[in-house]
N, C-alpha and C positions, 0 to 999 in steps of 0.2 A: 504494499500499500504506499501511496505517496504521503509525504508529510502533511499536506493540506487536508487530505482525506482523514488522516488520524486526528488532526486538530478539530476538524468538523465533527467527528464521532465523539471525541471527548467533550466538546462544548455541548453537543446535543444530549449527551449522557447526563451531564450536570444539570442541564435544563429539565430533563425528565425526573431527576431526583428531586429537584425543588417542586416541581409540579405534583409529584407523587406525595410529597410531604404535605403540601397544601390540601390536596384531595383527602388524604388520610385524616387531617385535622377537621376539615369541614364535615366529612362523613361521621366522624366520631362525635362531633358536637351535635349534629342533627339527631343521631341515634340516642344520645344522652338526653337531649331535650324531649324527645318522643317518649323515652322511658320514664323520665321524671314527670312528664305531663300525665301519663297514663297511670302513675302510681304515686299519689301524694305522700303516702307513708314512707316510701323509699326516699322521696325528695327530702323529707324531714330528717331521715336517718343519716343521709350522706353528709359528710363534712367537706369543707372546702379543700382540705388536704387530700382527701380520698379522690375528689374530682380531679385535682391537679395531677395526682399520681396516675390516674387512669388515662388522662390526656397524654402524659409523657410516655407511658407504655404504648399506647396506640400510635403515637408519632414514631417511636423507635421501630415498632413492628412494620409500619408502613415504609419507612426508610430502608430497612433491611430487605424487605420484599422487592422494592424497586431496584436496589443495588444488585440483587441476584438476577432480576429480569434483565438488567443492562448488561451484566457480565455474560449471560447466556447469549445475548444478541451479538456482543463483541466476539465471543468464541465462534459463533457461526461465520463471522467475517474474518476469521483466522488472525485476529489481533493477538499480539504477544501477551503471555500471562502477566509479565511485569507491568505492561501498559494498562492492562485490565485492572490489576491490583492498585495501581496509582489512581486510576480513574474512579473506581468504586469504593476504595477503602477496604475491600475484602483482602484476605491473605491469599497468597499463591496457593496454599493448600486447599482453601475453600474453593478456589477457582478450579483446581484440578478435580475436586469432587464433583463440581458442576459439569465439568467436561465429560466425566465418566457417565453422567446421567443423560447426556445429549442423545 
């Protein structure tokens, strides 16, 4: 691959990670709002910290899923493992495992 193509893939990948994070947060907030609206007792029982912890957990899960998705796409394009690791933040070992699952 040419340098310009790799740069484009890296930039596109980073944009996808940001978008996935935003989508995960919005989805989580909508689900939470619907859950709390339908169950007033639960709304009373939940504390602010519990809500924040749930948001953080959902955000991290969404980010990890998106990183894995991007890594799989880059593997299909035969991008080097080191480049995928730098782009996604996954370890080369994690990427090798994903490559086995292809």
